[in-house]
Each structure stands twice: as structure tokens, then as C-alpha cells.
N, C-alpha and C positions, 0 to 999 in steps of 0.2 A: 299436660300438667304444667302448671305455673310453678317455677322454681323460686325458693326463698333465697334472696341475696344475702350472703355473708362475706364480709371482707376481713381478712386476717393478715398479719405481718408475715412476710416471707423471710424469716430469720435463717440462721445457718442450717445446713442440711441435717446436722446432728439432731436438731429439734424439730425440723419441719418435714422430715422424710415421710412420715405417715400421710401427711397432707399431699405431698408430691406424688406418692404412690397411689393414693386414693383418687387424685385427679387423673392420673395416667390410665387407670383402669375403670374410670367412670363411676366409682362408688358413691361420690357425693351427689351426682345427678340422679342416680337411682334412688337416693334417699330424699329427693326433692330439694336439694341444696345447690344453689349456684355459688360455688366457692370461688372467690378471687383472692389470690395471694398478692399482696401489695409490697412493692419494694421498700425495704427498711430505710429509715433515716440514716444519714451518714454519721459516723462517729466524729466528734469534734477532734481536730488535730491537737495533739499534746506536744508542745514544743519542748517542755521540760517536765519530768515526772512531778505529779502533784502529791503531796504527803497527807493532806487533810481531806477526808471524805466529804465533809460538810461543804466543800467548795465545788462539788460535782452533783448535779441533779440526778435523782434516781430515775428520772424520765429522760435523761440525756441519751443522745445517740440513737441506737436502734429501736428503742421503745417509744420514741417521739410520736410516730403516727397514731398510736393508741390514744394518748392524752389529747392530741389535736382533733380527734374525732374521725380521722380518715379510715380507721379500722375499728372493729368491735371485739376482736378476739386476738389474744397475744399470749405466747408461751415463753416461759423463762424459768430461772431457778426459784426454788422454794423461798429462800431468804429475800431475794429481790422482789418477788411478787408480794410478799407481806409488806415490804417497805413501800412499794408502789401503790398498793391498796390503801395504805395509811396516808400517802401523800396525794392521792388522786383527787384532782378537782372535778373530775368527770364522774366520780362515784364508781370507779372500777372495783370489782371484787373477785377474789379467787373462787372459781366455780368447780374445779376438779384438779386432780393430779394430771400431769401430762403423760403422754405415752413414752417419751424418751427418758431413759435412765442414763444420763451422761456421766462422763468423768472429766475431772480437771487434773492435770499433771504439772508438777513444777520441774522445769528443766534449767540446766546451766550449760555454758559453753564447754566444749571438750578440753580447753586449756585452762579452765578455772581452778582446777585442783580440788573442787568441792565434790565430795562423794556421799554425803549423808546429810539429813536435815539439820543436825546440830551445828554444822558448819555454816548455816545461813544466819546465825546470830548476828544481828546488826547489819546484814547485807540487804540491799534493795531487791524486792520481789515485785516485778511488774504485773499489775492486774488492771481490770476495768472496774472502777468503783461501782458498787451497787449491782454487780453482775456476779455470776457464779464463780468466776476466777477470784474475785475479791473475798467472798465469804469462805470458799473452800480452802483458799491459801491459808487463811487464819486457822481454820479448823484442822488443817493438815499439819500445821506447825506448832500449835499450842500444846501438843503432847510432848514436844521436844524442847521448847524454848519458853522463857519467861515472857510475859506480855510485852515488856518494854524492849525485848530483843527482836520482836517480829516487826519488820519494816516493809509493809506492803505500800506500794506507791501506784498512783493512777498513771498508766502508760498508754491508754487508748484501747482500741479494738485489737483482735488477735493478730492481724497482719502488722499493725503498727508496733505492738509490743514485741513481736517476733523480731522485727528489724532492729528495735532498740537493744535487744539482747545480742543479736549478731554484731551490732556496731559497738558494743561495750558500754552503752549508756546506762544499763542496769545489770545487776549481778545474776538475776534469775527471772523467769517468767512462769506464770500459770497459763496453761494452754488446754484447749479441748480439741476434739477431732474436727477437721482433718489436720490440725496443726501439730498434734502429738505425733502423728505419723510423719509429718514433714520434719519435725525435730529429730526423730529417731533416724530418718534416712540420711540426715546431715551429720549424724554422729554426736548430737547433743546428749548430755548425760541426764537421765531420769533420776530425780531425787525422791519424790514421793507422788503417789497418785491415789485418788479415791473417787468412788461413784456417789452420785447424789440425785435426789428426786427433784422434780420441778412441778410447776403447776400452770394452769391456764387462767388468765385474768380476762374478764369480759365486762362489757357495759350492760346496762339494764335492758337494752333492746334484744339481747340474746336470751330469749325466753326459754324455759325448760324444754318445751316441745322442739324448738329449733335446735338447741344443743343436743337433745337426744338423737336427732337425725344426724348431726355432725359426728356424734360419738359412735353411732353405729358404723358410719363410713370409716372412721379412724380405726375401729376394732377390726374391720375387714382388712384394712391396709396393714395393720400390725401382723395379722395372721399371714398375709402375703409376704411381708418382709422376713418373718421368722421361718418361712419355708425356704427361702434363699435370698439373702441380701445382695448377693454379688451383682445381679443385673442393675442395681441402683447405686453402685459405688461411684459411678461417673459424676453424681451430684457432689460428692465430697472432693473428687479430683479437681473439679472445675473451680473450687473456691480458693485454691492456692495458686498464686501467679507463678508462671514458669521461671520468672527471673529470680525467684527465691529457691525453688526446687521443683523439678518435674516429677509429679506423682503418677503412679500406675495403680490400678485396682489391686494388683497382687501385693502392694506394699502394706495394706491394712491388716491389722490384727482383728479378726471378726469378733472375737470375744469382747472387745471394747464397745461394740455397737449393740446396745441392749434396748429392746422395745417391748412394752407390756401394755395390757389394756388399761385405759384410764380408770381411776377409782375416786371416790369421794375423799376429800382432805379431812382426816380425823382431827377432832379438837385436841386430843392429847399430843399429837405431833405438832400442831400449831403452837400449843403452850410451851413445849420443850424448845422449839426453835425461837419463839418470841423471847423467852427468858434469856436465851443465849445472846440474842441480838441486843437486848437491853443491857446485859452485862458488859458487852463490848462497846456500848455507846453508839450503836448503829441504828437505833430507833428510840423514840421517846416511850416511856412506860405508861401509855395512856389508852391504848387500843384494846379491843376485846375480840374474841373469836367471831361473834355475830356481826361486828362492824367490818371485819376483814374478809370473812368467808361466807359465801352463799352457794353451797353445794348444789349443782344442777345436773350431776351425773348420778344415774341410778345403778347400784351394783347389780351385776348379772349373776 
């Protein structure tokens, strides 16, 4: 059997675990897919936190291989994928919800004196603009603070913004796994946390038949993960340099690691999220559901 080649970004384990597990157990090959996970682009170094999101490309850092054509499939947060589909010069569109239901948590240093979200009024919260940390930090804080009191700043990828918090360059940071576990192990203070959906973005060459095969393999991997995720926690441990903190599989709260079968991205959910992004000036009010979304996953 000739396998169909599909190249996808190897983003963080929190997002890519079903693909890693599917490769380990041969699920993609059994579906006729030769899946290659491509190393992500490096995050641009942030010497000083950036306050204006317009100064940072939605395709900066880890999503660069998609727009350059090196890969045809890429998963990330719901908000960021709407923005990237809007910005894409390659014609990328959202084709399904992703399997990972991730969380972002805002942490402060143990000595900060900050104990609740209201105390972050006017304080800098380090995020990665146009990624989940950016959008969820705003959504997590807007119920407690006025818009002009929320001070999210671009501080780079998770390792970089973790170090900026440690070194006192910013007051707080938004983190996902495995960095939430790293922060808790070091005694950092959790201020707020929320789970959020994400989606897959694809180029036109990922036809429905090809993605259906990918989707079947992902679903098998999700079932395997949900049987017992512990054999795969080493993927998370490996992402945190030991000079920051040495993690062990036993450190993780398994309830934070949620995986579900992919689903189509509903128009009502898109419209709600798009209106919120327009309200915050995070996207121009000019796109439509059909220009952003081309569902290629069939509900089971």
C-alpha cells in the first residue's frame, strides 16, 4: 500500500499528543497515512515585553512552517486559528476542532503578594500574542477588571515568559502544560485557570478523504490516551529544561490533560468568538464563516 504523505507541525505535547501516540502505535500507517511531524519554527526572542499586538504577526514563531508551505496541517487555539485563517496568504482554513482541550493558567511569583485576579489591575501579564495565552488571559480577566486595567504584554514562548516571570521582568504569566506543573512545583501562585477549545488549520491539499484517514487515527489515539495517559507523560516532562525545574510524571494533575474526538467547528461558536475578537480589536470585522472555516471532519 502506498501511503499518503502528510506533514504537520510538532507543537507542544499538550496539543500534539494524539499524533505522537498515533505514530507510536502505527495508527496513521494503518490508515494509509505517512505522517511526518515537523519541528516548529523558533519563537522570536523578546528582549522587552511588547504592548501592542499589531506589532506581532499571527504567524510568528511556532506557526511559521504552515504559512511557508513546509507543513499542511497545524493545530492551535480557536481564536488564533480564526486570526490565521483571516491573515493566511496560503489560503489556510479551519477544518475541525482539535482533539486537545487545553487550559491556560495565570501565575505570579510566591513573593508577589497577589492572591486573586482583581489584584492584577494594571499589572503586566506575559502572553504570546495571537496564541492561546493571549486570548485566554483577556477572557479570564475581563470578568474581574475593566478593559483598560488588563495589561497583557507579548513576552514570547512559554519558556521565555516563564523566565521573565522568575526574573521579575513581568508581574504574571499565562501558561499551559507542562509549564503549569512546573510553576506549581516551584511554588508559584495560581490566580485563575480556564479550559478552551482549539482547531486544526489546513491547506487546500488536505482533501476530505485524506483528513478522514488522519481523523480516524487521531480518534484511536484519543481512546488510547483516555485509557491511561501515564505512559505518555514523558513527552511533557521532556519539554521543560532541567535548569528551570526537574519534572517527574507523578507531578502532573491528570485532570488537566483532556482529549476528545475531533468535531466540526459550528458556525454559532465561530460567530460568538469572532464577535468577541472584533470587540477587543483583535481582528478586522470583515470575514465570514465560509471564508474562515471549511469543515472536513464528519461527525461519528
